[in-house]
N, C-alpha and C positions, 0 to 999 in steps of 0.2 A: 357094752352095759354094766360089764363088772367094775369098771373104771368109775364111771358115774356113781356107781352104787357105793363104791369105797370113799368117793370122797363126799358123800351126801350132797348132790347137787342143790336140791331145794332149799335146806338149809344155807347153802353158800350163797346162792342168788339173794336170800333174803337177808343175810348177812351184809353183803355188799350194799343194799340199798340203807340197810340200817347205818352203816359206815359212814355214809354220805351224810345222814343227819345228825349222827355224833360229830362229825368234823365240822358241819354247820353251826353247832353249839360252840364248839372251841373257836370257831371264827369269830364269834360275838366277843369271845374272852380276849382273843387276841389284837381286834380292832377297837376295844375299849381299855385295854391295860398296855399290852406291850408296844403298842403302835405309840403309845404316848408317854412311855418312861421317860423317852429324850426331853420332852416338852415339860415332865415333872422334874427332872433334874433342874432344867433352865429355870424353871420357879423358883427353885429352891436357892438361885443364884451360884451353882458352883461354876468351876472357870471351865474353859475347853477341856484343859489338861484333864481335870476332874472328871469332865463328864466321858470324856473318851474311855477313862479307867471305869466308870462305871457302865459303861456301854459294852466293853471287851471283856474284861478280867473275869465277870461273873460266867460270861461264855465259856472261858477258858476253865474255869474253876468247875463248873458243870461237866465240861467234856472230860476232865480227870475223874471225876465222881463217878460218872456213867459208864464209866470201866467195869463198874461193878455190877452191871446190869445182868449180866450172864451168872455171876454167882446169886444175884437175888432171884433169878428165874429159877435157877437150879434149887434155890431153898423153896420158893415157892411151888414149883412145879406147874404153874399156871401163869400165862401172860396175862389172862384176863383180870386174874384176882391182884396180879401184881399190878398192873395198869391202873386199875381202881384205888386201890391204896395210894397211889404217888398222885393221880388226880386230885385226891380228896385234901393231900398235904400241901398238894399246890395252891388250891381254892383257898386254905385257910390262910397260906402265907401272904396274899395279896393284900388284904386289910392291913397286916402286920406292917408291911412295906409301908403303906399309906401312912399310919399311926407314927411309925419312926422317923418317917420324912418330915413331917409337919410338927411332931412332938420333940422329938430329942435334939434333931438340931446336929446331931454326931454323924459326921460324914463316914466314919469307918463302921459304925453300926450299921447305918443303911446299905453300904456296901455288902457287910456281911449278910445281911436278909436277902439283897439281889442275889449273891453267890448261892445263898440256901435256895432260892425261887428257880434259879436256871439248873442247878445242879437235880432238882426234881423233874424240870420241864424236860432236860435232855435226857433222863435217864428213861423217860417214855419211848424215847426213838427206835431204840434197838429191838425191844420185843414186839412193837406195833410195826415195823418193819418186816419183820420174820413172820408174824401172823399174815398180815397182808399177802405177803408173797405167797403163802399157802394159799389164800382164798381167790386171788385172782389169776386167771389162766395166763400164761405168759403170751400167748398170742394176741390178749387183749388187753395187758398193761398199760401201752402206750394211752389207748382209747379210753380206758376206764379210769385213770388216774387223771388224763386231761378232763373229761367230764366231771370227775368228782371234785378237781382242783377249781373249776369254772364255777360249779355251785358253791362250794364254799368261798370261793373269793366274793360272789355276790353279796353273801352275809357280811364277810371282812368290810367290804365296801360300804354297806349300809350302817352298820355298826361306829365303824371308824368315824364316818360323815356326822352321824347324832353324835358321836364325844365330842366332835369338834363344833358343833353347834351349841353343846350345853357348855363347853369351855369358854366359847365366845360369848354367851348370854352372862357369865358370871365373872368376866374379865374385867371389867369395870367397877366391879362392886369387890367379890372376894374370889378368888379364881380357886382356893383351896377347897370350896363346896363342890366345884366343878369336876374338880379331881376325885372326890369323894364319891359322887354320884356314879360317874362312869367306871371306876374302882371297883364298885359294889356291885354295878350290873355284869362286868368281868367274872367276878368271884362266882354270882350265881349260875351265869352262862356256863362256867366250866363244870359247876352240877349236873347241869342239864346233860353235858356231854358225858360226863360219867355214867347219868343214868341209862344212854342209850349204849353207850359200850357195854355194859352189863347184858345187853340183850343180844347182842353178837354170838354167834356160833364159834365156839372155839374147839377146835379138832383136838383129840386126843394128844397127850405129850408123845409120844412114839411116832404121831404121825408125820412132822416135821424134821429132817433131819438137819441137826445142830452140829453132830459130828462130836466128837471125843480128842479128836487129835488138835495139838498146839498149833496155831497157824503163825507161822513166822515169816514176815513178807522179804526177809533177806534171801529167803529160799527159792531157787529158781523157778517151782512149780506155781509161784506168785509172783514171776517177773512182772506181767502185765499190770497184775491187781496193784503191786508198788508203785508203776510209772503212774497209774490211774490216781492213788491217795495223792501222792506228790505233786501233781499237778493240782489237784482239788484244794490241796492245802495251800500251795503257792498262789495260787488264782484268788483264793479267799483272802489271804494276807494282802494281795495288792487291791483288793477292793475295800479291805476294812481300814487301808491308810486314811481313805476319805469318808468312807460311808457313814461311819459315826458322827462326821462332824456334819452331814448335810443338815440337820434340824436346827444347828445353831448358825449354818451360813444363810439359812431360809429367815431364821428369827433377826439376827444380828445385822448381817449385811445386806440382805435384799429387803429387809423391814417387812417381812409378810406378818400378818395378824393371825391368830388361831383359825378363824372362818378360810382364810386365803389357804392356810397351810392342809386344811380339812379338804378343800377344793381340788387343791394340786395333788394331795396324797392319793384320794379317791377316785378322781377322773383318770389318774395314770393306773390305778388299779385295775380300774373298769376296762382300760385298753388290753391290759395283762391277763384279765380274767376270760375275757371273751377271745381271746387268742387262743387259750388252752386247746381248745376242740382240735382247732386248727393244727396246732403243735405235736396234740397227741397222735393224730393221722400222718404228719410230717414225720415224727421220730419213726413211725411202724413203716412209713415208705422211704426214707432216707437214710436210716440208721442212727444211732445214738453218736457215733464219732463225728459224722458231717453236720448232724444239727449244732452238736457242741462247738465245732470248728466254726461255723459261720456266726450262730450268736454271739460269741467269745468275742471276736473281732469287732464286732460293733460296740460292745460293751467298753473295749479299751478307750474310746474316744468320748464317753460322756463327761469325763471331767474337766475337759477341755470347753466343752459345748457350755457348762454351768459358768465357767469364767467370762465367757462371751455374754452371759446372758447380765452379769453385773454390768457392764458397760453399756446395755441397751438402754432405750427411753423409760422412763419408770410407768407409762401407760403400758408399755410392752413385755415387762418383766413377767408379770404372771402368767399372759397366755404362752410365752418363749418357756416360760417354767414348766409350763402344764405339758407343752410339746415335748420337750427334754425328758421329763419324768414319764410320759406314756411311753415314748420309746423304748427307755431305759427298763421300764416294766415288761414289754413286749419283748425283750431280748432275754432280758433274766428269766420270764417263764418258761420261754424255749429250752433254755439253756438248764435250766433247775429240772426238767421234766426228763431232757434226756441223759443227764448226769445220773438221776435216779434208778432210770432202767438200765444205764451202762453197768451199774452196780449189780443189778439182778443178772445180767448176762455174766459177768464175771464170776461170778458165784451158782448159777445154776439153781438158786433156789436154798443153797445149802450153807451151815454156818453163819447164818445172816444177823444173827444177834452178836457175834465175836467179830464179824468183820465191820458190821455198820457201828459198833462201840469204838474200833479201830479208827474208822472215817471220822465220826464225831469227835474223837480225842484231838487227831490232828488238826482238823477244822478249828477246833476249840483253840488250841495253842497257837494255829494261825493268825485266828481272829482276833485274841488277845495282842499278840506280836505286832498287827497292822494299827490296831487302834493305838497301842503304846508308842509305836513310831511317829504314827501320825500326830498324836498329841503333843509329842517330844519337838516334832518338826514346828509347830505353832509356836514354840517359845524361841526360835532362829531369829537373831536380829537380821533383817533383810536389806539392810541399808547398804550395805559394803557387797552384797551378791550380785553376780552378772544378772541382768535382764530385771532387777527388783524394781526397775522403775515402771514396767508393764503389770506388775500385780500390786493390787492395792489391798490387801488383807492377807493375813499370815495363812487362812485357809486354802486360800488361791493357789499358794505357795506348795501347799500339801496337796492339791488337786493335780498340779504339775507333776509332781513327784510320783503320784498314784498312776497316772497316765503313763510314764514313761515304764516303770515296773509291770504294769499289765501288756505293755507290748512285747517286753523282754520275755514274760512267764508265756503269751502265746506263740512268740516265734519258737520257742525251745520247744515246746509240746504240739503245737497245732500247726505249723506252716506247712507239714507235709499232707498231700491228700488223702495219704492213708496213713493212718498213725497207730501207736499200739498203747494208748491209755486205755 
C-alpha cells in the first residue's frame, strides 16, 4: 500500500489514458506533415540526391542538438514545461517550412528550417521516454505501449489517408494548395497534442532517477548497452540507405499517383498498427531479443521484393506493393516495440534522458550516413557494373546494396539464438 501511495496510482492511471489522447493528436500532425515531407520535396523538383540529404541530414542535425536535452531539463527542472515549450516551437516551424519551400526556392534555406524542425522534434524524445518510463509499470510496458501505439496508428492512418486525398484533389490544379491545407492541419493538431500533454501528471523531480554519473559506453559496466547502441545504429544505417528513396521510387519508377501512395502507406500502416497488441504480448512472452531477431531477419529481404515489383505487370504493381509494404510495417512494428523495451531493460528506468540522448545521437548519425550513401549510390554509372543488366534504375542498385548491408548486420549481431545486444 505504501508503494502505491508513493506512486500516486490514480494520477498515473489517468495520465496514461491522457498520454494516449495526446499521442493521437500528435499522430494527426505526423500523418499530415512528416509523412508527406518527401512528397513536398518531390513537388519542389529536387533531385534524388538532394531529397536524400533533406530526408536524412536534418535527423542527424537534430540528433546532435538533442544531446542538449539533459542540460535543458536541468535548466527547466520540469519535463512537462520543457516538452510544452518544444512542441509550441515545433508547431510554429511547420508553416515556416511551407512558406520557405514555395516562396524562396532556396534549397539551403529549406534545409536549415527542416534541420531546426527535427532538432526540436528529437529533443522531445529523451524527456518523454524518461517520463513514461516512470509512469508505466515494467510488467505492463509491452502491453501498454503496444495498445497505445495501435490507437495512435489509427489516427496516423486516418490523417495520412485524408492528406493523400486532399493532395490528389489539388494535383491537377495547384498542388501547393493541397500541401498548405495538410500542413495547416498538422500544425493545429500539434497544438492539440500540447494541450493534453499539459494535463498529464508529472512526478516530482526527485522521483525519477536520472543519476549524476557520466555514462561512458566504453566502460565495462555498459558493455551490453554499448553493443545494443552499435547494433541499433548500424541497422538504422542499413535501412536508411534505401528508405529515404522509397517515395521517389513509388512516384518515378512505379508511377504511382498521390492517391495510390496514400492507399499504399495507409493500408500498410493499418496492418502494422493492428499487429501492435499482438507484438506487445509477444514481447512480454518471447522477450525483447528473440522478437528483435525474428523481425529483423524478415526486414533484410524487403529491398529485393521491391525490385521484383518493378518487373511485375502494371495491374499488379499496386497490390504487390501493398502486400510488401504491409509485411514491412508488420515487422518494423514488432522490431521497434522490442528495441524500445530492450532499452528499458538495460537501464532499469535509470538515467533514461542521458541514454536515450546517446541512442538518438548515434541513430541520427547513422540515418544521415545511410541517406548520404544511398544518395551517392544513385549517381554511380551502372553501365559497366556486374549484373547491371538486371537492374533498370539507380534506386534498384541502392536496394541491392541495402539488402547486403542488412544481412551483414544481422549476421554480426543477431545470428546467435542468445545474444547480448
